[in-house]
DOVO-822986 format. One record per residue (C-alpha): x, z, y; residue number from 1; residue in one letter. Coordinates in pm, 1 decimal. Example, Ala and Ser with C-alpha at 12.3 -4.5 7.8 and 13.67 -1.06 7.14 Angstrom:
node x = 1230.0	z = 780.0	y = -450.0	n = 1	res = A .
node x = 1367.0	z = 714.0	y = -106.0	n = 2	res = S .
This chain:
node x = -173.4	z = 161.9	y = 145.0	n = 1	res = M .
node x = -311.5	z = 355.7	y = 430.9	n = 2	res = R .
node x = -335.3	z = 688.7	y = 606.0	n = 3	res = Q .
node x = -634.7	z = 737.0	y = 838.1	n = 4	res = A .
node x = -925.8	z = 970.9	y = 919.0	n = 5	res = P .
node x = -1067.5	z = 1093.2	y = 588.3	n = 6	res = A .
node x = -1391.5	z = 967.0	y = 440.2	n = 7	res = V .
node x = -1626.1	z = 1257.5	y = 383.7	n = 8	res = A .
node x = -1672.5	z = 1267.6	y = 7.5	n = 9	res = F .
node x = -1621.1	z = 1548.8	y = -237.5	n = 10	res = A .
node x = -1278.2	z = 1561.3	y = -401.6	n = 11	res = A .
node x = -1251.4	z = 1720.7	y = -741.0	n = 12	res = C .
node x = -1111.5	z = 1641.7	y = -1084.1	n = 13	res = A .
node x = -1326.4	z = 1500.7	y = -1360.1	n = 14	res = A .
node x = -1364.9	z = 1686.0	y = -1686.5	n = 15	res = V .
node x = -1312.5	z = 1510.9	y = -2017.8	n = 16	res = A .
node x = -1581.1	z = 1554.7	y = -2280.4	n = 17	res = G .
node x = -1808.0	z = 1366.1	y = -2520.0	n = 18	res = G .
node x = -1957.7	z = 1019.4	y = -2476.4	n = 19	res = P .
node x = -2056.4	z = 945.2	y = -2119.2	n = 20	res = A .
node x = -2418.5	z = 907.7	y = -2011.6	n = 21	res = T .
node x = -2573.4	z = 759.3	y = -1698.5	n = 22	res = A .
node x = -2586.9	z = 1108.4	y = -1548.0	n = 23	res = A .
node x = -2216.3	z = 1176.4	y = -1605.7	n = 24	res = D .
node x = -1997.3	z = 1163.4	y = -1294.8	n = 25	res = P .
node x = -1753.7	z = 881.0	y = -1237.5	n = 26	res = V .
node x = -1413.9	z = 1020.9	y = -1144.3	n = 27	res = A .
node x = -1233.6	z = 804.8	y = -888.2	n = 28	res = V .
node x = -876.3	z = 849.2	y = -760.6	n = 29	res = Y .
node x = -793.9	z = 660.1	y = -442.5	n = 30	res = N .
node x = -571.5	z = 657.9	y = -135.7	n = 31	res = W .
node x = -706.3	z = 878.0	y = 141.2	n = 32	res = S .
node x = -962.3	z = 714.9	y = 373.9	n = 33	res = A .
node x = -967.4	z = 400.3	y = 164.5	n = 34	res = Y .
node x = -1337.8	z = 330.7	y = 119.2	n = 35	res = A .
node x = -1646.9	z = 309.4	y = 336.0	n = 36	res = A .
node x = -1878.1	z = 606.8	y = 295.3	n = 37	res = E .
node x = -2171.5	z = 364.5	y = 280.7	n = 38	res = D .
node x = -2006.5	z = 176.4	y = -6.9	n = 39	res = A .
node x = -1958.7	z = 491.2	y = -212.7	n = 40	res = L .
node x = -2313.9	z = 604.4	y = -137.2	n = 41	res = A .
node x = -2444.7	z = 263.4	y = -247.4	n = 42	res = A .
node x = -2278.5	z = 304.0	y = -586.2	n = 43	res = F .
node x = -2438.4	z = 643.6	y = -642.6	n = 44	res = E .
node x = -2778.4	z = 521.4	y = -524.5	n = 45	res = R .
node x = -2780.6	z = 203.0	y = -732.3	n = 46	res = E .
node x = -2638.9	z = 343.8	y = -1056.2	n = 47	res = T .
node x = -2765.8	z = 699.8	y = -1051.4	n = 48	res = G .
node x = -2410.9	z = 807.9	y = -1134.8	n = 49	res = M .
node x = -2260.3	z = 1080.2	y = -914.6	n = 50	res = P .
node x = -1903.5	z = 1033.7	y = -795.9	n = 51	res = L .
node x = -1618.0	z = 1276.0	y = -832.8	n = 52	res = R .
node x = -1382.8	z = 1140.4	y = -571.4	n = 53	res = Y .
node x = -1024.3	z = 1260.2	y = -523.3	n = 54	res = E .
node x = -767.3	z = 1118.5	y = -284.2	n = 55	res = T .
node x = -390.0	z = 1113.1	y = -251.2	n = 56	res = Y .
node x = -141.1	z = 1027.6	y = 20.5	n = 57	res = G .
node x = 175.3	z = 915.7	y = -158.5	n = 58	res = E .
node x = 191.6	z = 641.8	y = -419.6	n = 59	res = G .
node x = 449.5	z = 807.4	y = -641.8	n = 60	res = G .
node x = 214.2	z = 1101.7	y = -690.3	n = 61	res = V .
node x = -53.0	z = 870.0	y = -828.9	n = 62	res = A .
node x = 193.3	z = 698.7	y = -1062.8	n = 63	res = E .
node x = 311.6	z = 1032.5	y = -1199.4	n = 64	res = T .
node x = -39.5	z = 1166.3	y = -1249.9	n = 65	res = R .
node x = -166.5	z = 857.6	y = -1429.4	n = 66	res = L .
node x = 150.4	z = 821.3	y = -1635.7	n = 67	res = G .
node x = 126.8	z = 1177.9	y = -1761.9	n = 68	res = A .
node x = -216.1	z = 1112.2	y = -1918.8	n = 69	res = R .
node x = -502.8	z = 1359.3	y = -1916.3	n = 70	res = G .
node x = -581.1	z = 1289.5	y = -1549.9	n = 71	res = S .
node x = -956.6	z = 1290.4	y = -1611.8	n = 72	res = G .
node x = -1007.0	z = 984.6	y = -1391.1	n = 73	res = Y .
node x = -1223.1	z = 687.8	y = -1486.6	n = 74	res = D .
node x = -1081.1	z = 452.0	y = -1226.7	n = 75	res = V .
node x = -790.2	z = 466.9	y = -984.1	n = 76	res = A .
node x = -649.1	z = 259.3	y = -702.1	n = 77	res = V .
node x = -271.0	z = 220.0	y = -714.0	n = 78	res = V .
node x = -17.7	z = -1.3	y = -540.9	n = 79	res = S .
node x = 99.4	z = -305.7	y = -731.7	n = 80	res = S .
node x = 462.3	z = -191.2	y = -733.4	n = 81	res = E .
node x = 362.4	z = 77.9	y = -987.7	n = 82	res = Y .
node x = 154.4	z = -150.8	y = -1205.9	n = 83	res = L .
node x = 421.2	z = -290.1	y = -1436.7	n = 84	res = R .
node x = 560.7	z = 55.0	y = -1517.0	n = 85	res = R .
node x = 215.8	z = 198.3	y = -1589.1	n = 86	res = L .
node x = 133.2	z = -91.6	y = -1822.3	n = 87	res = I .
node x = 462.7	z = -57.5	y = -2007.6	n = 88	res = R .
node x = 405.4	z = 315.9	y = -2043.5	n = 89	res = A .
node x = 71.0	z = 250.4	y = -2213.4	n = 90	res = G .
node x = -106.7	z = 449.0	y = -1942.2	n = 91	res = A .
node x = -379.0	z = 193.0	y = -1870.1	n = 92	res = L .
node x = -685.2	z = 61.4	y = -2050.3	n = 93	res = K .
node x = -795.0	z = -305.9	y = -2031.2	n = 94	res = P .
node x = -1063.1	z = -328.8	y = -1765.5	n = 95	res = L .
node x = -1317.7	z = -559.1	y = -1930.2	n = 96	res = A .
node x = -1476.0	z = -593.1	y = -1584.7	n = 97	res = V .
node x = -1699.7	z = -879.7	y = -1476.1	n = 98	res = E .
node x = -1492.1	z = -984.3	y = -1175.9	n = 99	res = A .
node x = -1591.6	z = -1229.6	y = -903.0	n = 100	res = P .
node x = -1479.6	z = -1586.2	y = -970.0	n = 101	res = S .
node x = -1362.6	z = -1634.9	y = -612.1	n = 102	res = D .
node x = -1086.9	z = -1375.5	y = -582.1	n = 103	res = L .
node x = -815.5	z = -1506.1	y = -348.6	n = 104	res = Y .
node x = -578.1	z = -1730.2	y = -549.1	n = 105	res = P .
node x = -281.2	z = -1610.5	y = -341.4	n = 106	res = M .
node x = -344.7	z = -1247.9	y = -432.8	n = 107	res = V .
node x = -408.8	z = -1324.6	y = -798.6	n = 108	res = M .
node x = -91.1	z = -1532.1	y = -818.1	n = 109	res = E .
node x = 111.3	z = -1240.0	y = -678.8	n = 110	res = R .
node x = -36.3	z = -1005.6	y = -939.4	n = 111	res = L .
node x = 16.0	z = -1240.9	y = -1234.9	n = 112	res = A .
node x = 386.1	z = -1157.7	y = -1296.3	n = 113	res = P .
node x = 293.6	z = -788.7	y = -1311.0	n = 114	res = L .
node x = -21.2	z = -823.0	y = -1520.6	n = 115	res = D .
node x = -42.8	z = -1158.6	y = -1703.6	n = 116	res = P .
node x = -403.4	z = -1271.9	y = -1750.5	n = 117	res = D .
node x = -518.1	z = -986.8	y = -1521.6	n = 118	res = H .
node x = -603.5	z = -760.3	y = -1811.9	n = 119	res = V .
node x = -528.4	z = -422.8	y = -1654.1	n = 120	res = F .
node x = -578.8	z = -463.9	y = -1278.5	n = 121	res = A .
node x = -796.2	z = -631.3	y = -1016.4	n = 122	res = L .
node x = -724.6	z = -640.2	y = -643.0	n = 123	res = P .
node x = -896.8	z = -405.6	y = -400.9	n = 124	res = Y .
node x = -704.5	z = -444.1	y = -73.5	n = 125	res = F .
node x = -387.0	z = -625.5	y = 26.3	n = 126	res = W .
node x = -160.2	z = -619.5	y = 327.5	n = 127	res = G .
node x = 190.8	z = -626.9	y = 465.2	n = 128	res = M .
node x = 483.7	z = -392.8	y = 520.8	n = 129	res = T .
node x = 673.1	z = -487.2	y = 833.9	n = 130	res = G .
node x = 772.2	z = -356.2	y = 1176.3	n = 131	res = I .
node x = 561.1	z = -209.4	y = 1454.3	n = 132	res = A .
node x = 723.1	z = -212.8	y = 1796.3	n = 133	res = V .
node x = 599.1	z = -99.3	y = 2135.2	n = 134	res = D .
node x = 617.0	z = -423.6	y = 2329.6	n = 135	res = T .
node x = 695.9	z = -254.7	y = 2660.8	n = 136	res = A .
node x = 977.8	z = -54.4	y = 2501.4	n = 137	res = A .
node x = 1115.6	z = -369.2	y = 2339.6	n = 138	res = L .
node x = 1120.9	z = -556.2	y = 2669.4	n = 139	res = A .
node x = 1284.3	z = -265.3	y = 2851.6	n = 140	res = A .
node x = 1534.1	z = -151.9	y = 2587.3	n = 141	res = R .
node x = 1628.3	z = -449.0	y = 2374.8	n = 142	res = A .
node x = 1536.3	z = -780.7	y = 2536.0	n = 143	res = P .
node x = 1834.2	z = -934.7	y = 2355.0	n = 144	res = D .
node x = 1717.0	z = -818.7	y = 2009.8	n = 145	res = A .
node x = 1591.7	z = -1072.6	y = 1755.4	n = 146	res = P .
node x = 1228.0	z = -966.5	y = 1770.6	n = 147	res = A .
node x = 1133.2	z = -1138.3	y = 1442.9	n = 148	res = D .
node x = 1404.6	z = -981.7	y = 1225.6	n = 149	res = S .
node x = 1467.0	z = -664.6	y = 1028.5	n = 150	res = W .
node x = 1776.2	z = -639.5	y = 1252.5	n = 151	res = S .
node x = 1554.1	z = -470.4	y = 1507.7	n = 152	res = L .
node x = 1523.4	z = -176.9	y = 1266.6	n = 153	res = L .
node x = 1841.1	z = -199.5	y = 1055.4	n = 154	res = F .
node x = 2110.2	z = -297.3	y = 1306.8	n = 155	res = D .
node x = 2239.4	z = 24.4	y = 1470.9	n = 156	res = P .
node x = 2318.5	z = -169.9	y = 1787.2	n = 157	res = A .
node x = 1945.6	z = -222.5	y = 1841.7	n = 158	res = Y .
node x = 1770.5	z = 70.4	y = 1674.5	n = 159	res = V .
node x = 1988.0	z = 321.3	y = 1862.1	n = 160	res = S .
node x = 1819.0	z = 215.8	y = 2185.3	n = 161	res = R .
node x = 1483.3	z = 342.4	y = 2059.2	n = 162	res = F .
node x = 1581.9	z = 686.2	y = 1929.8	n = 163	res = T .
node x = 1461.9	z = 875.0	y = 2237.2	n = 164	res = D .
node x = 1113.0	z = 721.9	y = 2215.4	n = 165	res = C .
node x = 1083.5	z = 764.7	y = 1838.5	n = 166	res = G .
node x = 1184.8	z = 565.0	y = 1530.6	n = 167	res = V .
node x = 1008.1	z = 591.2	y = 1194.5	n = 168	res = A .
node x = 1098.5	z = 470.5	y = 847.0	n = 169	res = L .
node x = 852.3	z = 471.2	y = 560.5	n = 170	res = L .
node x = 920.8	z = 762.7	y = 329.9	n = 171	res = D .
node x = 900.1	z = 516.8	y = 42.8	n = 172	res = S .
node x = 1236.7	z = 453.3	y = -121.3	n = 173	res = P .
node x = 1115.5	z = 144.1	y = -307.8	n = 174	res = E .
node x = 984.6	z = -26.5	y = 6.1	n = 175	res = E .
node x = 1258.0	z = 88.9	y = 244.1	n = 176	res = S .
node x = 1534.3	z = -18.2	y = 6.6	n = 177	res = V .
node x = 1354.6	z = -348.2	y = -58.0	n = 178	res = A .
node x = 1332.7	z = -417.9	y = 315.8	n = 179	res = A .
node x = 1703.9	z = -344.4	y = 358.4	n = 180	res = A .
node x = 1781.2	z = -579.3	y = 68.2	n = 181	res = L .
node x = 1578.4	z = -853.9	y = 235.3	n = 182	res = L .
node x = 1773.6	z = -800.6	y = 556.9	n = 183	res = W .
node x = 2097.2	z = -834.5	y = 359.8	n = 184	res = L .
node x = 1976.6	z = -1158.2	y = 201.0	n = 185	res = G .
node x = 1945.4	z = -1001.5	y = -145.0	n = 186	res = L .
node x = 1669.4	z = -980.3	y = -405.3	n = 187	res = D .
node x = 1432.6	z = -701.9	y = -286.8	n = 188	res = P .
node x = 1377.8	z = -602.2	y = -652.7	n = 189	res = D .
node x = 1748.7	z = -597.1	y = -737.7	n = 190	res = S .
node x = 1857.1	z = -322.9	y = -976.1	n = 191	res = E .
node x = 2226.7	z = -410.6	y = -949.5	n = 192	res = A .
node x = 2410.0	z = -91.0	y = -847.7	n = 193	res = P .
node x = 2619.2	z = -276.8	y = -591.2	n = 194	res = E .
node x = 2309.0	z = -424.1	y = -424.5	n = 195	res = D .
node x = 2126.4	z = -91.3	y = -414.5	n = 196	res = V .
node x = 2439.9	z = 72.9	y = -273.5	n = 197	res = A .
node x = 2460.5	z = -190.7	y = -0.2	n = 198	res = A .
node x = 2097.2	z = -128.8	y = 94.0	n = 199	res = A .
node x = 2146.9	z = 248.0	y = 98.7	n = 200	res = I .
node x = 2456.1	z = 202.9	y = 317.2	n = 201	res = D .
node x = 2253.8	z = -8.7	y = 559.5	n = 202	res = A .
node x = 1983.3	z = 256.7	y = 574.2	n = 203	res = L .
node x = 2238.1	z = 535.2	y = 612.4	n = 204	res = A .
node x = 2387.3	z = 356.1	y = 911.6	n = 205	res = A .
node x = 2058.0	z = 380.3	y = 1101.3	n = 206	res = V .
node x = 1943.5	z = 717.6	y = 962.6	n = 207	res = A .
node x = 2094.1	z = 913.7	y = 1256.8	n = 208	res = P .
node x = 1859.4	z = 722.2	y = 1486.3	n = 209	res = H .
node x = 1546.5	z = 779.9	y = 1274.7	n = 210	res = V .
node x = 1323.6	z = 1055.4	y = 1410.1	n = 211	res = T .
node x = 1057.5	z = 1040.5	y = 1136.1	n = 212	res = H .
node x = 1081.3	z = 970.8	y = 763.7	n = 213	res = F .
node x = 711.6	z = 954.5	y = 684.6	n = 214	res = T .
node x = 439.1	z = 751.0	y = 518.8	n = 215	res = S .
node x = 174.2	z = 889.0	y = 754.9	n = 216	res = E .
node x = 210.6	z = 679.3	y = 1067.6	n = 217	res = H .
node x = -141.4	z = 654.8	y = 1202.9	n = 218	res = V .
node x = -126.9	z = 957.1	y = 1430.9	n = 219	res = E .
node x = 228.5	z = 878.2	y = 1543.2	n = 220	res = L .
node x = 121.8	z = 529.1	y = 1644.2	n = 221	res = L .
node x = -207.6	z = 634.8	y = 1799.4	n = 222	res = E .
node x = -33.0	z = 901.9	y = 2007.0	n = 223	res = E .
node x = 258.6	z = 676.9	y = 2102.5	n = 224	res = G .
node x = 500.6	z = 922.1	y = 1940.4	n = 225	res = A .
node x = 715.3	z = 636.8	y = 1808.3	n = 226	res = V .
node x = 810.7	z = 307.3	y = 1967.3	n = 227	res = C .
node x = 965.5	z = 144.3	y = 1658.5	n = 228	res = L .
node x = 851.1	z = 187.7	y = 1300.2	n = 229	res = A .
node x = 858.6	z = 38.0	y = 954.8	n = 230	res = M .
node x = 494.5	z = 57.7	y = 860.6	n = 231	res = T .
node x = 196.8	z = -94.5	y = 682.1	n = 232	res = W .
node x = -17.3	z = -331.9	y = 885.1	n = 233	res = N .
node x = -321.1	z = -116.0	y = 807.7	n = 234	res = T .
node x = -163.5	z = 177.1	y = 990.5	n = 235	res = D .
node x = -134.0	z = -37.9	y = 1300.1	n = 236	res = L .
node x = -496.0	z = -149.6	y = 1305.0	n = 237	res = A .
node x = -617.9	z = 153.6	y = 1503.6	n = 238	res = E .
node x = -314.1	z = 196.7	y = 1727.0	n = 239	res = A .
node x = -428.7	z = -26.9	y = 2011.2	n = 240	res = G .
node x = -260.6	z = -311.8	y = 2193.0	n = 241	res = D .
node x = 65.8	z = -142.6	y = 2283.0	n = 242	res = R .
node x = 228.4	z = -243.7	y = 1953.6	n = 243	res = Y .
node x = 315.1	z = -578.9	y = 1801.7	n = 244	res = A .
node x = 335.4	z = -616.8	y = 1425.3	n = 245	res = F .
node x = 636.1	z = -816.1	y = 1308.6	n = 246	res = I .
node x = 666.5	z = -999.7	y = 977.4	n = 247	res = T .
node x = 1042.9	z = -1055.8	y = 970.1	n = 248	res = P .
node x = 1178.4	z = -1401.7	y = 900.4	n = 249	res = T .
node x = 1402.2	z = -1261.1	y = 623.1	n = 250	res = E .
node x = 1083.1	z = -1168.3	y = 439.6	n = 251	res = G .
node x = 819.9	z = -896.6	y = 470.7	n = 252	res = A .
node x = 658.9	z = -712.4	y = 182.6	n = 253	res = L .
node x = 313.6	z = -804.2	y = 59.2	n = 254	res = L .
node x = 144.6	z = -513.8	y = -116.0	n = 255	res = W .
node x = -169.9	z = -526.6	y = -326.5	n = 256	res = V .
node x = -365.5	z = -212.9	y = -405.7	n = 257	res = D .
node x = -544.1	z = -258.0	y = -737.0	n = 258	res = V .
node x = -815.7	z = -100.4	y = -945.9	n = 259	res = F .
node x = -690.7	z = 32.2	y = -1280.2	n = 260	res = V .
node x = -844.4	z = 241.1	y = -1556.4	n = 261	res = M .
node x = -650.8	z = 524.2	y = -1725.7	n = 262	res = P .
node x = -617.8	z = 474.5	y = -2100.1	n = 263	res = V .
node x = -799.0	z = 805.4	y = -2162.8	n = 264	res = D .
node x = -1077.3	z = 758.5	y = -1905.8	n = 265	res = A .
node x = -1367.5	z = 984.4	y = -2015.0	n = 266	res = P .
node x = -1634.3	z = 754.0	y = -1867.7	n = 267	res = N .
node x = -1498.3	z = 397.9	y = -1889.5	n = 268	res = P .
node x = -1842.0	z = 241.0	y = -1851.1	n = 269	res = E .
node x = -1887.4	z = 426.6	y = -1524.4	n = 270	res = G .
node x = -1540.9	z = 316.8	y = -1417.1	n = 271	res = G .
node x = -1620.7	z = -46.4	y = -1491.8	n = 272	res = R .
node x = -1946.2	z = -29.0	y = -1297.7	n = 273	res = R .
node x = -1764.9	z = 127.9	y = -1002.9	n = 274	res = F .
node x = -1509.7	z = -155.5	y = -992.8	n = 275	res = I .
node x = -1778.8	z = -421.6	y = -1023.2	n = 276	res = E .
node x = -1973.3	z = -261.1	y = -738.6	n = 277	res = T .
node x = -1670.0	z = -240.0	y = -511.0	n = 278	res = M .
node x = -1589.7	z = -609.1	y = -574.8	n = 279	res = L .
node x = -1933.9	z = -732.7	y = -474.1	n = 280	res = R .
node x = -1898.3	z = -937.0	y = -153.1	n = 281	res = P .
node x = -2126.2	z = -722.3	y = 62.8	n = 282	res = E .
node x = -1956.5	z = -401.4	y = -55.8	n = 283	res = I .
node x = -1608.6	z = -552.2	y = -10.1	n = 284	res = S .
node x = -1705.0	z = -642.4	y = 345.1	n = 285	res = A .
node x = -1828.2	z = -288.0	y = 410.5	n = 286	res = L .
node x = -1496.2	z = -149.0	y = 290.0	n = 287	res = N .
node x = -1283.4	z = -390.1	y = 492.4	n = 288	res = T .
node x = -1483.5	z = -329.6	y = 811.0	n = 289	res = N .
node x = -1434.5	z = 46.0	y = 766.6	n = 290	res = A .
node x = -1074.5	z = 58.3	y = 644.2	n = 291	res = V .
node x = -939.5	z = -243.5	y = 837.7	n = 292	res = L .
node x = -757.5	z = -379.3	y = 532.1	n = 293	res = A .
node x = -796.9	z = -728.0	y = 387.4	n = 294	res = A .
node x = -995.8	z = -758.1	y = 66.5	n = 295	res = N .
node x = -951.2	z = -1026.4	y = -198.1	n = 296	res = A .
node x = -1312.9	z = -1141.4	y = -233.7	n = 297	res = V .
node x = -1351.5	z = -1482.8	y = -70.7	n = 298	res = S .
node x = -1729.5	z = -1457.6	y = -40.8	n = 299	res = A .
node x = -1691.1	z = -1138.0	y = 163.8	n = 300	res = A .
node x = -1509.7	z = -1315.6	y = 448.4	n = 301	res = T .
node x = -1824.6	z = -1446.3	y = 617.5	n = 302	res = A .
node x = -1972.5	z = -1093.7	y = 611.6	n = 303	res = M .
node x = -1684.2	z = -932.0	y = 801.0	n = 304	res = L .
node x = -1702.5	z = -822.7	y = 1161.7	n = 305	res = D .
node x = -1559.1	z = -1109.1	y = 1365.9	n = 306	res = A .
node x = -1298.8	z = -880.9	y = 1524.1	n = 307	res = A .
node x = -1171.3	z = -788.9	y = 1177.9	n = 308	res = V .
node x = -1184.9	z = -1138.1	y = 1029.7	n = 309	res = R .
node x = -998.1	z = -1285.3	y = 1327.3	n = 310	res = D .
node x = -733.3	z = -1012.6	y = 1357.2	n = 311	res = D .
node x = -395.2	z = -1165.1	y = 1258.6	n = 312	res = P .
node x = -263.1	z = -818.0	y = 1183.6	n = 313	res = T .
node x = -522.3	z = -791.5	y = 903.8	n = 314	res = I .
node x = -555.1	z = -1157.3	y = 799.3	n = 315	res = Y .
node x = -221.6	z = -1319.8	y = 895.8	n = 316	res = P .
node x = -185.4	z = -1693.0	y = 965.2	n = 317	res = P .
node x = -27.2	z = -1924.2	y = 708.5	n = 318	res = A .
node x = 320.6	z = -1922.7	y = 863.2	n = 319	res = D .
node x = 342.0	z = -1543.9	y = 830.0	n = 320	res = K .
node x = 188.0	z = -1545.6	y = 483.1	n = 321	res = M .
node x = 473.2	z = -1772.3	y = 374.6	n = 322	res = A .
node x = 722.3	z = -1495.5	y = 459.0	n = 323	res = R .
node x = 568.4	z = -1238.3	y = 227.2	n = 324	res = L .
node x = 722.6	z = -1124.4	y = -101.4	n = 325	res = V .
node x = 568.7	z = -895.9	y = -363.8	n = 326	res = T .
node x = 771.7	z = -626.8	y = -537.5	n = 327	res = L .
node x = 781.5	z = -630.3	y = -917.9	n = 328	res = R .
node x = 872.3	z = -261.2	y = -937.9	n = 329	res = G .
node x = 1201.0	z = -138.2	y = -1079.0	n = 330	res = R .
node x = 1244.7	z = -6.6	y = -1430.3	n = 331	res = D .
node x = 1220.0	z = 373.5	y = -1454.9	n = 332	res = P .
node x = 1592.2	z = 450.9	y = -1457.3	n = 333	res = E .
node x = 1665.1	z = 218.2	y = -1166.0	n = 334	res = A .
node x = 1372.0	z = 371.6	y = -978.9	n = 335	res = K .
node x = 1512.2	z = 721.5	y = -1033.9	n = 336	res = R .
node x = 1855.4	z = 610.5	y = -908.5	n = 337	res = A .
node x = 1699.0	z = 472.8	y = -589.8	n = 338	res = V .
node x = 1495.0	z = 791.1	y = -541.5	n = 339	res = A .
node x = 1805.1	z = 1010.7	y = -579.5	n = 340	res = R .
node x = 1999.7	z = 802.9	y = -328.7	n = 341	res = A .
node x = 1706.0	z = 813.4	y = -87.3	n = 342	res = W .
node x = 1681.8	z = 1191.4	y = -106.4	n = 343	res = T .
node x = 2052.4	z = 1228.1	y = -33.3	n = 344	res = R .
node x = 2022.1	z = 987.5	y = 258.1	n = 345	res = L .
node x = 1738.8	z = 1188.0	y = 417.6	n = 346	res = K .
node x = 1937.3	z = 1507.6	y = 373.4	n = 347	res = L .
node x = 2241.1	z = 1347.3	y = 537.8	n = 348	res = G .
node x = 2447.2	z = 1377.2	y = 220.7	n = 349	res = M .
node x = 2701.1	z = 1112.9	y = 111.1	n = 350	res = P .
node x = 2594.1	z = 888.8	y = -176.4	n = 351	res = N .
């Protein structure tokens, strides 16, 4: 999950047709700025297959497009929280990809409850959803705040002190509600109406102090336009040293962005070859060095730039890894209920 300067590749939809040939384009759907240009060029050069490459900026858009069928894509990258719903909807095709044998066990274990036997998805990048805070602002405004807790963001007594320098919440109802549930000591995947209501109430209590509901934090962080934000660790990677990234003790969210193949992919062989290329260690390293997101290919680690490999914001130490939880993704009706409540909250309407 990431917003950053765009990779310069053509974006256009693929066209369904007859059996694919080596000259047919491979239609790829990915988060914006989520691949190294050199990696994409290597695929085209090695396979002779041109890419049709389209990007998106909000995960729910990708879920809707793939779930509706007829997308024309051969391969897509989606966040793991959407995986279970897409599988249940019959929207995905088994990958039948020759995957590396050394994919990180931790990442594969987190995906297993969503996709038993890893039939429909393989990991591309993984990372954390936590808190970014301007360390100088924290010291000046809230030296008494628990700096390793969601309380910094969800307790009005603390977050109110940061309003004038900018507070951002992810415009992601699933993740924001999950984080509030963790703060309340509840299951972050809970579909119980009373639990969701408690999380929405907690978010509503701090909403007056939130200056940005957005999933595009990179520019805000780079420009210093916010001093406190719920964000993805990848958004923090280019923001400089002014911010600390916090993985709260109540639990932070571990996300995995995965390769999937639409059930009606017009060029599945091209899609499979694209995934296999992207999972090669040297290509995985290229992508991580460019995107500043952790990959799941163990053999790629030695090929990373040292500054990337040793960055605890990208590859966290074991004590922080132990705090991470992975969302299963709510069932469709529960998801819609959360989305409705989130919309009302942003509009300042009572739930």
